[in-house]
C-alpha positions as CSV (number, residue, x, y, z in Angstrom):
1,M,35.1,-9.6,10.1
2,K,35.3,-9.2,6.4
3,S,34.8,-5.6,5.2
4,W,32.5,-4.6,2.3
5,P,34.1,-4.2,-1.1
6,H,34.7,-0.7,-2.3
7,H,31.6,1.0,-3.6
8,D,31.7,4.3,-5.4
9,G,27.9,4.9,-5.0
10,D,27.0,4.3,-8.6
11,V,23.8,2.3,-8.5
12,F,23.8,2.0,-12.3
13,D,27.1,0.1,-12.4
14,K,26.0,-3.5,-12.7
15,D,29.6,-4.8,-12.6
16,N,31.1,-3.0,-9.6
17,G,28.1,-1.8,-7.6
18,L,26.7,-3.5,-4.5
19,A,23.2,-2.7,-5.7
20,Y,22.0,-2.4,-9.2
21,I,19.0,-0.6,-10.6
22,K,17.7,-1.7,-14.0
23,Q,15.1,0.1,-16.0
24,A,12.0,-1.9,-16.5
25,D,10.9,-2.3,-20.1
26,A,7.2,-1.6,-19.3
27,L,5.3,-1.0,-16.1
28,D,1.6,-1.9,-15.8
29,F,-0.5,0.9,-14.5
30,K,-2.1,0.0,-11.2
31,E,-5.0,2.0,-9.8
32,T,-4.4,3.1,-6.2
33,V,-7.1,2.4,-3.7
34,S,-7.1,4.3,-0.4
35,S,-8.8,3.1,2.8
36,P,-8.6,3.8,6.6
37,R,-5.6,2.8,8.6
38,V,-5.4,-0.5,10.4
39,G,-4.7,-0.6,14.1
40,L,-5.9,2.8,15.3
41,T,-8.0,2.0,18.3
42,L,-10.4,4.2,20.2
43,K,-10.1,2.3,23.5
44,R,-8.5,5.3,25.1
45,Y,-10.0,8.6,24.0
46,D,-7.7,11.2,22.5
47,A,-9.1,14.2,20.6
48,E,-6.2,13.9,18.1
49,K,-7.4,10.4,17.0
50,E,-10.8,11.6,15.8
51,Q,-9.4,13.3,12.7
52,Y,-7.4,10.2,11.7
53,W,-9.7,7.4,12.7
54,M,-11.5,6.8,9.4
55,A,-9.3,9.0,7.2
56,D,-8.1,7.4,4.0
57,Y,-4.3,7.2,4.4
58,R,-3.7,3.5,3.7
59,F,-2.9,3.0,0.0
60,H,-3.1,-0.3,-2.0
61,I,-2.2,-1.2,-5.5
62,L,-3.4,-4.8,-5.0
63,P,-6.3,-4.4,-2.6
64,E,-7.5,-8.0,-3.3
65,K,-4.3,-9.3,-1.7
66,C,-4.8,-7.3,1.6
67,K,-6.6,-9.5,4.1
68,K,-6.2,-7.5,7.3
69,M,-9.2,-5.2,7.8
70,N,-10.5,-5.9,4.3
71,V,-13.9,-4.7,5.4
72,S,-12.5,-1.2,5.8
73,I,-11.4,-1.3,2.2
74,Q,-14.9,-2.4,1.2
75,V,-16.5,0.4,3.1
76,A,-14.1,2.9,1.6
77,L,-14.9,1.8,-1.9
78,L,-18.6,1.9,-1.2
79,G,-18.2,5.4,0.2
80,K,-16.5,6.4,-3.1
81,G,-19.6,5.5,-5.1
82,M,-18.8,1.9,-6.2
83,S,-21.7,-0.5,-6.2
84,P,-21.6,-3.6,-4.0
85,L,-21.1,-5.8,-7.1
86,E,-18.2,-3.6,-8.3
87,V,-16.5,-3.9,-4.8
88,Q,-17.1,-7.6,-4.8
89,N,-15.4,-8.0,-8.2
90,K,-12.5,-5.6,-7.4
91,L,-11.7,-7.3,-4.1
92,A,-12.6,-10.9,-5.2
93,T,-14.9,-11.3,-2.2
94,K,-18.0,-13.3,-1.8
């Protein structure tokens, strides 16, 4: 088995490092949208689940790309005061 080449841990060394981090010239600001978690079921009752069930701890910077449980994102945005038309435009839904 071939061993990895020597690496001194400098991630900014583009010539000798295994990984290289390059500074971006400009980053576009993306608004973060929060919504309830996917996959938390209430099939079996547990008092601990109640505090997490509809809590907003799923975060998106491209919510229109998220297809799984998209309805929960829509409900979260409506609950934050967006109009149905604004939600439709933001998520590119019909």
